[in-house]
N, C-alpha and C positions, 0 to 999 in steps of 0.2 A: 344671502345664499352662499354657502361655501363652495370652493372650487371642486371638491370631490362630489358634492351633491349635483352640481351642474354637469359634471362628467357622467354621473350615473344616469341622470335624466336624458343627457345627450345620447348615451349608448342605448337607452331604452327606445328612444325615438328612432334611431337608426335601425335597431333590430326590428321594430315594428314596420318600418318602411320596407326593409328587405323582405320580411315575411309576407307583407301585403302585396308587394310587387310580384312575388312568385305565385301567390294565390290568384291574383288577377290574370297573370300571364297564362296560367294553366287553363283558364276558361276563355281566353281571348279568341277573337275570330282570326281566320287566316286571310292572307291577301295574295297577290300575284307572286310574291317572293316565296310563298310556301311551295311553289312548283319548282324551286331550284333543284338542279340535278346533283345528287350526291353519289359520287363514284363508289363510296364506301358502303352505300346502301342505307337509306334513311330509316330510322326506327319508326315503328307504328306509333310509339308513344312520343308525342310532341307537345310543346307548349309555345305560346307566342311571346316574343320579347319585343318591347318597344325600343326602337333604334332611331338614329338620326335620319334613316332612310325610310321610316315607317315601320309597321309591324312585320315581324319576320318569324315564321314557324321554325323551330329548331328541335332537335332530339332532346328528350328530357335528360338523357345521360350520354352526351356525345363521346365517341371513342377515338375519333381521328381528327384532332384539332390542329389547324394551321394558324399561326399568329404572324402578323405582318409589321409589328412595331415592338419597341423595347418595353413599353408599358404593358402591352398585352402578354408578352412573354413573362414579365414579372408577375402579373396577375395569375396566369395559369399555374406557374410553378408554386406560387404562394398558396394556391388552393389545392395543391397536390395533383395537378394535371400536367403530365409531360406532353407537350405538343409533338406531333409527328413531323412538323415542319415549322420553320421560322425564318424570317429575313435576317440578314446580318447588318449590324451597325457599321458605320464608317470608322472602324477601329482595327488595330492590328490583330486583336484576338477574335474578330468576327462577332461572336456573341460577347456581350459586356463582361468584363473580367471579374466583376463582383460576384458573378454566378460561378459556382464551383464546376469543375469538370464533370463530376457525377451528375449534377443537375442538368447539364446540357448534352450529356452523352446520348447519342442515338437520335438527336434532333437533326433532321435533314435541312441543310441550308437551301432556301428557295430564292436566293438572290438578294440584291441590295435593298435596303429599307424602302427607298423611294421608287425603285424599279424592280418589283418582284417579278419572277419568271412564272408566268401563268401556266406554262406547260409543266414545269416542275411541281407546281401546286396541284394541278389536276392529276398528275401521275401518282400522288400520294393518296388519292381517293378520299379526301376529307369529308367529314359530315358536318363540320362547322369551321368557319373562318372568322377571326376576330381582327378588327383594325379600326381606324377612325376616318371620318369623312374628310378631314383636313389633309390627311396623308394620301388616301386612295379613293376619294369620292369619284374621281374621273374613271376609275376602273370598276366601279360597282356593278355595272351591267354584265361585265365579263366574269367577275368573281361570283356573282350569285348564280350563274349558270353552272359553276363548278360545285358549289355547296351553299347552303344557307349562310349568309354573310351578315354579321352583326357589327355595325359601325356606330361608335360614339361620335358626337359632333366634333370634338376637339381632343387635345391631349394636354399634358402639363398641369395647369392650375386646377382642372376639373378631375384630377386623377382619382379622387375618392368616389365621386359619382360614377365615373367610368368603371371603377372596380366593382361596384354594385351591379352594373350592367353585365360585366364579364361573368360575375358569379351567377347571375340569373341565367345567362346563356349556357354556362357550363354545368348547371344543375348543382351548384355548390353554395347555396344561400346559407345554410347553417354553418358551414365552414367559414364563410365570409364574416358572419357575426362574431365568431371567436377571434378572427384576425383583427377586426376592428376593436374589439374589447381589449385584446392584448396590446394593441398599439396605444390606446388611451392610457392603459396602465404604465406602459413604457415611458410615454411623454411625462406623465406625472412623476415617475421615478427620477427622471432626469432633472425636472424642475426642482424636486426635493433635494437632489444632490447639489444643485447650484445655490441652495439656501432658501428655497421657496419661491413662489410666484412673484412676490414683491421684489426680491433681489434679482430674479431673472429678468423682470421687466425693466429694471434699472441698468441692465447691461446691454448696451447698443452694439449690434452685430451687423456686419456687412458681408455680403457674398460677392466676390469679384471674379469674373471669368475673362481670361485672355483667349481671344478667338482668332484663329488664322484667317486673314482676309477681311477682318472687320474691326470696328473700334472695340475698346475694352468695355465690358458690361458690368455696371453696378446693378445687381439684381434688386428689383422692387418686391412687392408683396404678391403680385398676381402671377405666380409661377409655382412650380413644384417645391423647390427648396424654400421659397417664401412661406409656404403653408406649414412645412415642417418646423421652421423657426417659430412661427406663430403658435403652433400647437404646444410648444414648450412654454411659450409666454415671453420669449426673449424680446428685448427692445430693438427698435430699428432707428437709425439716424434719420434726420429730416430729409436728406438727399434722396432717399428712396421714394418719397412722395412726388418727386419730379419724374419718375419713371414713365416712359411712354406707354399708355394703356396699362399701367401698373406693372409692366414686364421688366424693363430695364432702362437705366439712364446711362447712355453711352458716352464715353469720354476718350480723349487722346492721352498718350503718356504724359503730356504737358499739364494735364489737369487731374492726374491721378490722386492728388491730395484731397480732392473732393470725396474720395472713398474712405477717408479716415473715420474711425469708430473706436469703441473700446476694444473690439475684437474684429479681426478680418480673416475670413477664410477665402482662399483663392484656388482656382483650378485653371487648367489650360486645355483648350481644344485645338489640336494640331501641333505644329512645330513651335518650340519655345521662342525661337528668334522671329519667325514669321508672324507669330501672334503678338509680338511686342512684349512678351513676358520678360525676356532677358534684358531688354533695353529699360523697361519700366522698373523692375525690382532692383536694378543697379543704379537708379537715378537718385539724386539728392532729395527730390520731392518725396519719393517713396521712403527713403531712410529717415526723413525728418517727421514722418507721421507718428502720432502718439502711439498707435497700436504697434508699430515697428519698434519704437524706442522701449516700449514696455514688454517686448517679447510676446505679444499677443497676436501674432500673425501665423496662420497655419495653412500650408499647402495641402490640398485634398484631391482625391481622385475624381476627375471629371466624369468618368463613366458611371461612378456611383452617385455622386452628389447632384449631377445635372441630368444625366441620360437615363437612369434607371426607371424613375417615375412609377414607383409602386411600393407596396408595403414591405416586401423583403428588403429592397434598397433602403427604405426609410428606417427600418430597424437597425441596420448597420450604421447609418448616418447618426442616429441617436446615440449609439455606443461611442462613436468617434467624438461627437459633440460633448458628451459628458466627460470623456477622457481629457479632451483639450481644455475645456472650460474650467476644469477643477485642478489644473496643474498649478 
């Protein structure tokens, strides 16, 4: 079976799953969450969405959406929905900088990502709140009193499944199908630019993240950026199989040579010195790595490559990957 045939069948399956999910949700039964108070006025037209917290009745076409994490913000904007409110990430720009000023203009800041301001959220009179259980499960009872709250179980690695849940909640399933189709075409285009799937698979790529207050992370396969690399068909070095829970294999600057690969992308969260980036990239171990000697090391934006967690971010990452890997 050719790669293109697998892609078409995969897209058809995803499209069917999305359409089926919406059809089922339209006739689903309500539960206690359907009584959530919406200051914006709940629509008489509702459908039921399956969430990490059970079935939740939401408006068919919500008008005042509040998102409480970066992935949910990416999803909403990707689907053409501008939220009335969103939490800010722990970055200087507040909202992640890969999003344009026009995209985030008019969105009310409702507090830090992990500590959203419930009063600010309520003041916006939302008719839908999007977030995840891992982020705000402890605030669910309070949030659902403000508006119907749709939570996915987790974030990161499950971003594609989460996107489908967001699309269902936002009433944007057809739009989501197109986004998914366009993404598959984009990954195929990048693989072709690299010389085809076989050549892409023969190129081993590592993603290294310098994190203030933590060890250096060599990213595994069970995370957002890992899935993007896999979708192109890029190879990964053996070290990634040692990643804890598939997420990351953490090392000190003295063991950074374990991150060597054909190509290394690296980003920094926090201060360059405090995250050990300055110390590490200036070391002999770093400079002696094959990727460094072959000029195949590329610094990338942490806000885009690690924190965006959505299809809009992924599209920009794919463009950068193609540009860097074809140099």
